[in-house]
C-alpha angles and dihedrals in degrees: 000000000000119000128184116203119196114214134188131209106226137172115266111258090241092057119111106234123219133166139223138199096046091321092300099115136044114253103233094188110121094355118142110217126204141180107277105260095224091051089049089058090051090050092050091053092047090053091050092050095048093046088058094042099036095242142135134259121210119189120206131192136176110223148088130282092278088074095059093100089062090053090047089054090054088052090049091052089057113279114147096222142344138227127198120195103214102231143092109261102237098176143338094273092053092049093047092048092052093048092045092050090054097042101043097091101025098090098235113175092209140002117213128196133170115260088255142332115265094230103055099013090206100141090200108115099076093053092044091051091053091051095045093048094038093233132121117280126195129189139206098024119184099177135023125189130166132222112181107304094342131092123216109205128186126198135173119248132178107295098001151354132301122212118199127190111205131174121227130304109049143137123237129188104208129211136197112297097040089100142345120258115263119222114213112244126209092265091052093047092050092045092051089068092067101034114107119267109186122197116209125188116239125256119234112270128171114241107238098182137039128200109231101180145342124219128197119221115271112264116261115260124227120274117258114209121212123194115247092244096052097084095148091054091049092051091048092052093047092048104038105024107028092026093208097127 
């Protein structure tokens, strides 16, 4: 079994985010980057499946050389090898196009992604990969099991659960619960130094979107306390100041 896992390099959730160039670009100065948590769950499930089926797990990422430590962490967790598409990820379509161009003739049985990256929260890449490769794509997958050359995928829907039976190959965007996080051990960390990390040049893709500006949320205002007996004052504040009634 051959599995391709798509991973993102994202800012740590504790990082204070600022922007440059008229708020059109992320300011990377002082930012701690990590392996996207949802992608880490996908990687953990891929490793579990290949351990049972005696297969391989390739991780792939679109980014520059500064993201190599994230790929090395994926190797330390248990990936067999890693591929970095040498380009700045401009949008989801660009990323999906690069991954699809690499994967189209490699014979992967399944391609796993996280449900979304925690920086942009777009949840687009898995669906785009399915379309670009002309194979089934399922999001947001909560459970993946394998029977022969068929995947059994479960996802939550309104009021219940949906079970899909899909032949190889397919794409699945995984969510929390599909596997437990794996912590790299010393053997994995040492082995990651010698595992292959292949750098591939990007294919030409038209940029379909452009980021004009980012905005941070408005700062929280101070709390205004109202005595329990001042109902009229509370109603006035809710109606005329907060404008919620």
